[in-house]
N, C-alpha and C positions, 0 to 999 in steps of 0.2 A: 558358546553363545550362538552355534547354530540351531542346535535343540529346543532352545527359547524362542528363534526366530519362529523357526518352523511351526513351532506349537502355537506361536501368535497368527502364525499363519493358516493357519488350520482352524481356527478358532474364525478368524476374518470370513474364510471363505462359507463357514457353515452361518453364519450371521447372511450375510449376501443371499446365499440361497435358500433361506428363509425368510428371508425380507423383514418388513415391521409387520414385530407380532405380540406376543403379551409382554408385561414388564412386570418386576417385583420391585419394590420399595420400603423402606424403614431406618431406625437409627438402632446405636447399639449403645446401650447404658451400663450401669456399674450398678449390681442392684444394692450393693450396703451405701454407696456414697451418690447415688444419680450422677456419677461422672460420665460426659461424653466419651466412649471409645474409639480416640483415629486409628487405622491403619492395622482395624483387625481385617480378618482374611473370611469373605462371605462365597461362599462358592457353591453352586447349586449341581446335582448329582440325580442320575435316572434311578427313580425307586427302581426298577425292577434288578437291575444291577449293579449300579452305586457308580458307572462312568463319571466321570466329570461332561459337564455340558459347557461350564462355564463358570467366572469367577472375578473379584473384585475386592477392593478394599475400601472400608471407609473413610471417610473426610475427616475434616477436623472437631467437626459437628457433628458426627456420628452418624450421619447420613450415608446411605448408599441405594445405587441402583440397579438391576441389571437389566437391561434394553433385549430386545427380537427374540425374544424365545416360544417354542413353538409349543404349540397344546400338547397335553400330557400331562402324567404322573413324576414328581421331584422330592427331592430331600434335599433342604434350604439345611447347609452348613458352614455356622460361625465359630470361629478360632479365634484366641488371644491368650498371648503367654497369661500362665499364671493364671488363667480362667478354666470352669470346665469349660467341655467343647456345648456348643448348642444343635440341637436337630430339630426339625421341623416340616413335617409331608406338607407339599402344597401341590395343589389340583388347579391347574390353567386351563382356562379355553381360549380361542382367539381372539386376539383383540382386548384381553382383559388387563387389568391393571390389579395386583394383588399389593396391597401396602398391609405390610405386618405391624406396623406401628412401633411401638418401642421396644426392644428385645431387651431384656435384662438379664446377664453374666453373672454367675456367682464363681465369688474366689474358690480353688482345689481347696484352700485350707479353711473352709467353711461346710466344705461339701457333706460331711459328715452329719453334722447338724442339721442341712439343709434335708438330706434324707429324711431326718427324722419328722419334719415338716411336712414332705411329700406326703410320708405316709399318711398324717393324717389327712392330709385333704383329699387321697384319693380312699376316701371312706369308702367307696363302694364300687364294685366292679360287678359286669354282665357276661355270664362266662355260658355262652348255648343260652338254655332253659333256665340257669341258674344266677340270681341276685345273688351276689356275696358281700358281706359286711365284714370290714377289717377291726375286732374287737376293740383293739386299741386306742382308735380313733375314737371311741364315746367313752369318756370318764366317768368311772363309778363309785361308790363311797368304797371303805376298806370293808372285805367281807359280804359285800353286795352280791345276791344272788344272778342267776340269770334272770327270773323275772324284771330286775331291776334294770338289766343292761338292755333288753327288749324294747321296754318303753320309751328309750331313747333312739330305737333305729327307724327313720323315713318310712312310714306305710304301714307300720306296724304298729296297733293300740295291744292292750290287755288290759283290761275290765276286773273291775275287786272280785270279780270270783277267781281270777287268773286264766280265763278264757282269751284266748290268744287269736286276733282278725289280724290278717295280712291281706295287700291288696284289695279290699274289699271279701275277702273268704275268710272263712275259720281254719284256722289250722288242726289239721287232727291227726298229725302224728311229730314227736318233737325226739330226733336222733341222735346219740352221739359215737362222735366218729362213725358215721353212718349205719349204726347199728341199732336196734331194737331196746328202750331201756324202758322195764317195766311196762311195756304193753301200748296201749293206746290211751294211756292217760298222762296229757303234758305236763303235768302242775307237781307230779313229785320232781322232774327235773328240772324246772324253770324255778322250784321254789327249795329247793336244798342244792342244787350244783351252783358252784360259785364263779362270780362274773370272770373274775381274774384268771381262771383256767382254761377262761376260752380265747382260742386266734383268733377264724373266724366263724360265722353265723351264716349259713346258707338257705336263702330260701326258694324252692321250686316245686311244680307237681309232679308227687311223687307217683311213678305208673307201676303195672304188675310187673314181676318178675319178665313175663314173658313178652312185653312190651319195651321192654331195657334189653332184651339181647335181640329180636328182632328188628326194632328200631320204629318199628309202626304203631302209631298211638291204637289201642284199642279200646281208650273211650274212659279206661279204668283207671281217677288218677286221685291222690288226697294230697292237701296244700300242705307242707311236709317243713319244715325247718331242720336240718343239722348244724350240731354244734363242734365244730373242729378243736382238739383241744390242743395245745399247744405241749413241744414234745417233751417240755422241760416237768410236765404235769403228771406224766403220765406212770412214773415211778414211785410209788408211793402211796401214804392212802390221808383221809380228807374227811371230814367229817360237819356235824352240827349236831348238839342237844341243846333243846331248847323249851322251858316251862314256864306258863304262867296260871295264877289265878288270879278270882275276883269277885265283885259282890254277886247276890244272885247266883249263887253257883257256877257260875261260868269259868271256865277253865279249856288250857291248851296243852298239850305235851308231845312235841315229836323228836326223833329221833333217827338221823340218816349214816350210816357208813357205808364209804367208799373205798375198795382199794385196787390198785392198779399195779400191776407189773410187766409194762410192754404191753402185752397185745391180748392181755388178760383182765378182767375187770369183774368183781365183785362189790355188791352191794347190800345193804341191807336196812329196813327202814321200821318203823312204827310213829303211829299216832295215834293219842285219846283225844277229842274235843268236842266240844259242843257249840263253838262258835260260829260254827260253818265255814270256815275258812282252808278246809285242807282235806286232802284225804277221801274226797264227795266223789271224783269223778271220774265214771269207768265206762268207757266210751265201748269199749270191744263186744259187750252184750250185744249193742244193736248190728254189729257185723253178720252174725250170726240169729238172728230174729229172738233174741231171748225177752229183752225190753218190750216192743213191738210184735211180737212173735206172730202175732195172725194178720197184722197188716204189711208183712213183706212179703214178698215171693218170687223166685228167680223166672226173671226174664226168658226171652228165649236165646238167649247169650250167656246165662248163666249168672247175669249180675243179679244184686238185689232189689227192688223195685218197692217205692212207697204207694200203694193205693188206698184212695177214700177215706170214708170216715167212720168206719164202720167201728164201733168200740165193745169192748165187755169189762166187765167192772172187777171180773176176777184177775183180769192183766191190765187194769187201765192204770195203776200206780206204775212207772219205771222202774220202781227199785233205786232210785239215785234221789238226793237232794237238788232240788233246782229251785229251791229261793222260798220253797211255800214252808211256814211252819219252824219249827225245833228239832234240828239233829242232834244224835249221840249217836259218835263214831268210833269206830276201834279196830283198826286197820292195821296191818303189816305186810311186809313182803320181802321177797329172795330175788337177785340177778345177778347171772352167771352168765361171761362170754368169752369167747378163746380162741387165736385163731394158731394152729402149730404147723409145722411140718411145710414151711415156705408160704404159707397164707392156703396151702392146699387143702385144710380142713377148716370149718369155722362151724362152731356150735353156739347157740344163742336160747338160754332159760329165762323164766317168770312164772315165781310161782307170789298169787298173791291171796289172802283172806281179810273180809270183811264184817262187821256187826254195825248195822247202820237202824238204828233206832228213829221212828219221827212221829210226830205229834203235834197239831196244829190246826186250826181251822181258817176259813174262805168263806167270802160270801159273791156269789156270780148272778147279777141282773142282765135281762137277756129283752131285745126290742124285737117285736116279731113284726114286719114289714108286709101286709097281705094286700091281695090283688083285688079287694072290695073297698080300697081307700080307707081299711082300719087298721089299729096298731092295738096289738096285744101284748102283753109283760109279763114274763117267767122271771123269778125271786128265788135263789135256792142260798140258802146254807148250809154250810157242812161242817165239821166236826171230825179229823181222822187221828187215828192212834195207828202206826205201821211200823213195821219192822223185814228187815231181810238179814239172810245171813249168806255170802255170796262166797264163792272159792273157784279160783282161775287159775290153772296153769296152760304155759303155751311156749311155744319154744319152734327152733330150726337147726338142722344140722346140714350144710353144706361140704361137699366134696368136690374139689377138681380130680376127676379121674385121669386124666390126662391133660398134655397141650391144649387139646381141642373137644373135649367134653368136659359136663360136670353133672352134678342131681341134688337137686335140693328137695330136702325134704321140710315141710311145715305142717305144724300140730295145735290145736287149740282146742280146751276141753273146760266146764265148767258146771259147777251146781249149785244152782240157788235155792234157799228154803223162804219163801215169801207169807206176811202176816198181814193181811189189810181188813180193819175196823174201821168203816164209816158210817155215818150219822149224817141223816138231808132231812131238811125242812125246806119244804118250796109251795109257794102258792102262784095261781096264775090267773090275771087280773084282765078282762076282757075288752074289746074298745068303748065299753060305754062306765070304763073304770069299775066295774061291779066284780066280786069275788067268785072266782069260777070254780076253782080245785083247792083243797089244801092238802098238802102230803106229807107222810111222817115215816120213814123207812131207815132200817139198819140194815147192812150187809156184813157181813164177818166171812171171810175166805183165809184157807192155806192151798198155798200149792207149791209144788216144783218142780223145779225147770231146771232140765239138763241139754248140753247143747256140745256137741263132737264136730271140730272141723277139720279136715287135712287136706292135703295140697303136694304132689310128689310133681318135679319138674325136671326132665331129661333134656339137655342141651347140646349139639355136637355142633361143632363147625367143621364141614367138609373140606376136602381136598383147595378147592377152586375159592378164592380172597370172594367173600360175602354170603357165600352158601355155606346154609344152615339147615338143619332139621332140628325139631324139638317137638316131644311128647309132653303133656298135660293130662295128668289127672284129679280131681281133685270131688269131696263130698261135704257134705254140712248135713247134720242132723239135728233136729230139736225134738224135747218132747216136753209139754205142760200137763200137769196131771196134778189135780185141786178139789177141794169141794167147799162149799158154804152154806148159808143160811140167809133169805131173804125176809125181812119180818117189815111188810108195808101196809100202810093202810092211808085209804083216800075217802075225804069227805067232798062230794059235788054240794057246789050250791044252786038253789034256785028262787029266784025273788029273795035275796041275802041272808036264805035260810037251807041249813043241811036236806038236800033232796034225796040223796042216796048216799050210801058209805061201800067203799070196796074195800076187802083185807085180803093181802094173799102173807100165805106164811109157808115157805118153800125150804127144801133143801137141794140143793145144786150138786152136779159132778161135772166136771170137764175135764176130757182126754183128747189133747191135739197134738198129733205127732206130722213130721215131716222129715222125706229125707231127699238130697238132692244129690247127685250123680252126675258127674260130667268129665267127658273124655275130648282130647282135641291133639289132633296134629296138625302140627304147621312149617314150610318149606318157602324159603328164601332163596330166588335165584338172582343174580347180578344180571344187570342188561349192559351196562357200560363202568366207570367206574365213579359217578357222580348216581347211578338209578339202580334201582332193582324194584322185582314183584317179589309177593308173599303173595302162598296159597294156603288155606286152611279150611278142615273138615272134622265135627267134631258132632258129638252126640251127646244129647242132655238130657237127663231122665230126672222127673219131679213124683214125688209120691205123696200125697197129703192126703192124712184121714183125722176127722173132727166129730167124736164122739158127745153130746151137751145134752144132759138130762137134767128134767126138773121133777119134785116129788112132792106132793100135796099131804097133808097129814089125815089123816085118818085109824082112830082108835090109838090115837096117843102116839106112834109111829109116823116115819115118814116114808110112804111105802104103797104110795098111789102116783103111779105114772102121768104124769100131765103132760099129752101128746102135744098141746099144743105150744108150747114151750121147750120140748125135747125134739133131737135131730140126731142120725149118725148119717154122717155122708162122706163120702172118698172122691179125689178130684187127682187124677192122675194125668202129669203131661210126658209126651215123649216130643221129641224136635233134633229132626236132624239139619245140622246149620252147615254151608260151606260158604265161601268166600276169598274175594280176590283184591289185594289191594298193591299200586304202584307208588315207589317212594324215589324222589328227586334231592338230593342232598349235595348242594354247592357251597360256596365259602360263605354265601350274604343271603343264600334261600333255599327254605328245605319245605317241600311238597309232599304232602300225603295224601294219598285219595283212593276211594275204592269202597266195599262193603261186604255186609255180610247177606245172606238171604237163608231163612229155616224156614222149613215143612211142620208145624204142628199139629198135633192131636190131640184134642181133648176126652178123655173118660172120663163120665162122672156117675157116680153110684148112690142113689138117695136109699140106704136099706131100709131105713123105717117104712117106705111108701114100695119097694121093691122095684124101683124104677130104672132105668138108666139112659145114657144118652152121650153119643160120640158125635164129635163136631172137629174139621179139621181149619186151619189157618194157612196161610201164608204172610210170614213176616219178614220185613227187611230192617236191614240196618245198615245206613249208607254213610259214608263217614268222608270229611275232608279237612285237612290242616293245611297252614302255609304260614312261614313263618319267613320274613326278609329282617337282616341284620344291618341297618344303615353305619352301623360303628359298634365298638364294643361297647358302647354304654347308652344304646339307641337300637331298638326295635320293634317291629311288628308282626301282631299274631292276629290269626283269621282262624277258626275254626266251627265246622257245622259235624253233628251228627244226629240219626234219625235212628231212635228206636220204640220197639214195640214192647209194649206193656200187658203182662198177665193178671186179670183179678187174682183179688186172692180168694180161698176155700171159707173165711166168714161173708164175703159181699156175693159168693155163689150160693151155698147153701142156705135152702131154703128156710131158715129158722127166725120162729119171732124170740127177739129179742124180752124178757121182761125186767132186767134186772133194775130198769128205771122205767117203772110204768107209764111217767107221763112223758117217755122219750122211748119208743119201739122202735126196733131198726130190725129189718127184714131181707133176707139173702136172695137175689135173682140169678138164678140159674141161664138166663138167654145173655149173658153180659158176652160180650164181644174184648177181644185185645185192642188197648188202643193205641193209637201210633204218634208220637210227641216230635216236632223239629227243633232243634238246639242249636241257633245261631250265638256265636259272642265273635268280639274284635277287643284287641286288647294292646294298647302303645306305649311304650316305658320311655323314658330319657333320663339321665343324670349328665350333669355339667361338674366338672371335677374341680375347676378352680373356684367356682361360686356357690359349689356344694347345694347345687339346685333339682330337686328331684320331682317327675312328673311322670303320675300312673294314670292311665284313663282307660276305661272300660266299657264297652257296649254289650247289652244281649237283647236276643228275642227269643222268645219259647212260643211255639204252635202247638195247638192238639186235635186231632180227630179221636172219635169215639172215645173221649177219656171219660174218666168216669166222676160220675157225679149224684146228686142226691133228686129224689121226687119224694116231697111231703106233704102231708095232709096234716090241718090240725082241725079235729071234730067240735062240735059242740061243747063237750067237756073238758076241751082244752088238751087236750091227748095228741103229742107230735107221734105221727108214723114215719118213716125215713126206709124208703129201698134205693140203693144202685142202681142207677141204670146209666147208659151210654149215652154221650154228650157230643154236639162239635161246636169249634168257635173258642173256646179257651183260650188264652193270648196272654201272653206274661213281656212286658219289654221294660228295659232300664239302664242306667247311664249310672258309673261310678267313676269320678276323679279326683284325686288325691294331688298335693302340690306343695311340697315344702322348701325352704331354703335357709341358709344362713345369712343376717345381718352382716355386710360386712365391716371386719375392723372390730368386731362383738361376740361375746361367746351367745349370743341369742340366735335362737332360730322359730320360723314363724314357718304359717301353712295354713291351708284349708283342706276340706271334704265338700263335695256336693255331689248326693245321691240322690236318684229319682226312680220311682218305680211305678209301672202302671199296671193293673191288671183289669183282665176280660174272663168275668165268671158265668155261666150257666148252667141254671138249675130250675126244676119245677117247685111249685107251689101250688095246690090245689088244682092240678091237672093244667096250671099258665105256664109257658116259658117266663122265666125270669132275669135277665141280664144284669148282674153288678158290674157296675164298673168304679174301681177304685184309682186313686191316686196318692203317693207319698214322697212327697221331697223333703230332702234333709241339705242343713248346710253348717258347716262348722268351721271355726277357726280355734288355732294352737298356738300356745306359745311356751317355750322351753330356754331356759338361758340356767347355765352351773358355773360359779370357779370354783375353783377345787380347795377344798379345807374354808370355805367361805357360805356357799348355799348349793341349792338344788331347787328348781323351780318349773313347776308347769301348769298350767292354765287354759281351760276350753270352753268355750261358750257355743252351742247346739240348738239350733231352731228346728222345729218338723212339723210340716204340716201336711193331714189328711183329711180328704173327702173323698165320698160316696156315693153313690145314686144307685135304686133300684128300680127298672121297667116296670114292675107292678104298680110303682107307685113315683113318678118322676117328680111328683111336688115337695118330698121329701128327700132332703140332701145331709149328709150329715158333715159336716166339715166343723176341724178341732185344732187348734195350736199346741204342742207341747213346746218346753223352753227347760234347757239342763246348762247347770254352769257348775264346774268343776274346779278346782283348787288344789294343790299339791305346796307344803315348800317345808324343805328341812333346813334350818341354821344351824352352823356348827360352830359353837362357843369356845370358850377359853374352858380350861380342863378336860377337855375331851367328852364335853354337853353338845347334847345334839338333839333341839327341841323342830318336832315334827309336828304338822296341822296340814287336816284337808276338809273340802267341805265339797257338797254335791248337792246341789240344789234343784230340785225337780217344779216348774210348774205349770201346772195342768189345764185347761181351759173347760169350761164349763157349757156344758151345752143343752138342750132344750130339754134333754131326755136327763141326762147326768148331772146332777145341780150341785153333788155333792164338793165338797171342800178336799182336794186329793192331794195337794202342794206337800209338799216335803224339803227339809233344809236339813241335810244331818251333813252332823261336825264330829271328827275324829279328832283328838290333839293326845301327844305325847311327848314326854322328857325323856331321854336316853345317856347313859354313863357308858364309855369306854375305856377299859383299861387294861393294860399290857402295852407293850413296844408295838405289836402289831393291830393294838383293837382286836385281840380275839375275842376277849370277854364283855358282854352288854349285859347293864341292868337298865330297867326302864318303869316307869308307871304312864300307863293310856287311858285314855276314857273314851270308848263308842256311844256314839249317835247323843253327843252332849244334850241335845234339845230332848230325847226320846220322840221323833214324829218319824221313826222309818216303818214303812207300809211298804207293803207288796202291792201292786197296782199292774194292770194290763188294759188295754182297750182293743178289741178287733171287730174288723165287719168279715161277714161269713155269709155270702148268698142274700138271702133277704132278712138275716138278722144284724144287730149289732148288740156284741158283749159287753158288759166290764166287769171285771175278775179283780177283787180286792181278798187281802191276805195275809194273816197274822206272819212276822216275821222278828229277828231279833233285836231287840231296842237297845236303849242306854244299859251300859255295865262299865266298870271301871276295872284294870286289872294292872296287878304286878308281876313282872318278868323276867327272866334271867335266860340268857343265851350264850353259848362256849361254841366257837368253832374253833375247829384243833385240825393240823395235817403235820405232814411229814413227805415234802415230796422233791424228788431230786435229789435224793440223799442228804437234803439239810433239814432237819425239824424247827419247827418253832419253837420258839423260848417262851410263849405265853404258857 
């Protein structure tokens, strides 16, 4: 009794000392029956050490109130016999009144059931820079693939080609348990891995190995999805075999086998298809410059940077199917990875091969806005027949040398043999609507492309916590060797009659070679438990050589060198780079501030002219990032980086290209490096109870000495373009995505708003032209599903585009496009599934582009599932029932507006059979 009186006395003294301050009040009820609970113990504890501050009991009405509470952070604890304890963090300010409302307690007997419900509600968690989705909170059909799962995740969209967009950015990598899986082709994972094997879907920006080790952002990041598999799915095998055939020769057959034994994974796949739906997306070629080799060059930091608009028809086709034409693909690959010796050794390898055939046709209509208040037009029709044989081998080996150091070796190589056959017919129409010229040309080329990339990273943690040393060495080598024939005939008109004719018959050779070697040493020094410094020094060497020759026909042989369209050019760069960064990392706040400075020397040699030139530049690479975490589900990020871009060898090389005689490009050896400032702010917030997600991104970029075009069009309609430096290019944008579940229903709704503004500078006929463009996009979507009853998705989107050019301010290009998308699966008796989907595009006509380009794509299918686990499926489907599919795009580029249409896969029917097989966790499927 004395102890109780002493305790009450102490509490009274505490209350008297603090005086009238904050108040907490609310009421306690039963979750199941909503009965008011009396005499529940309501206690307030200090958050930092759980020491009791005060307590009370609920009244007969369930109400309670705690008075005279000092400002601070607390834990509110409510207990009641047979019910689970309730704990809530509370932050109070002076004189505040905190009303908790109705607090519902759950019987312990129902706790296990409630845990399952809670798991469904807490479907999203934010851990640092990673957004994590609980896969089991999003129900999918039996044997559904990862792509079906991703379509249900908020903030993630998957288009009909399998391209994934997350938080406004394209996803470049899909990992499995943190490991590479068939390189950079996400569709091989998403279309073949089963959704029910996935435990967590993690979304983050994957940083370089160096940045992940030091904690300092180096600006190299790729939007990445990591699929964490369930532990009971990692011992056994699973796979899928699917085949289908239909009318007009359409077919698709695919097979994939995956074997798991603990940390060892082995996978193999094969695909033969001409429907354009699978096995066509190899992105790693772009990393090392193969698809666009001449337009990428290492900048002063060793990154690959895209430059300019210089093109070369011998490399104009990327070697990928991008929706244009009719593809036939035959591809296969092997994947292996394993960890052993307590994870001290880690190996990962991928081997892929592909034969791709492409044929089709396209029409391109271009309106040229001229500074003399006139407008000209160029119309081009193209038919093509291309093919590529592509082989790729990549992988890495990582070894933990001891408790404080590791070594990682990465390699990537590829061999391509590409054949391009194109036929063009074009016409140029003057401002008076009279025909200026007509051109017909054929271009046939073969090229062999080889790449080899390697990277070695050694990392060492020194004795002092946070003190590290790392050495990094990398090289990127690429070579393109090819030849081809150009046969071009142009008729020039005057007074509606042929005035002159020009005929070009040439044999062309190209030999482009580039090697980039980069070495870097990095040291980090802790200043305090929350801050550190990082210092680095590196050397970057880039040597590029381009030899392009054109030979005219003489005496039946292509032996006469045409010096006007031939050149032998070398461009070498040497950069010394040093940098210093400051890092502060607290519980809620992370700051990264610093930069690099590079001393770069250019050595340019024109071997045909016997001239050389040496230039030196100082390049800057400032960077800053700030992340503030309000709570586990809400955060704010700010980032800035400035980078210097170097011109490519094709932009510098003083060569006139005549692969398209009506569009001639000339190099500019006087180009200077460009500098670009990039700003971005992102905010994300997720409410667990209401399942409301919000993601906002704001960005702004500005450039100085940016690479642009100086264009002239002569009286005969021939366009000549040279790369030049300009100032004033800008880009600003906003992206906002929000979605939430309608309370008490299985329905989810949301919207997305995207706006982009562009200011681009170029020169036309010697006059500066400033093009201002704006596109705004708004969409709303609806998702709903009921297990074994239906799954539905619908989206409506509207996009507005407008642009003006300063050379003719009176001409304004405005148009709307609308897209309506719908898909539904109905689960019928006898394990039947009825599938339907529609994509309706409405494209507004303009004063120039008056054709009807609207299209409604309807697809439908009926599928029958067999077996206890529905592993065997057979079905019939119809693609593009109305036969309206047409490839279409519009673009505004400087002073010209372009509309492009092309042939695409249309209506066909198909019968298909799919068998999903698995044996996981020691239990085999009976199907």
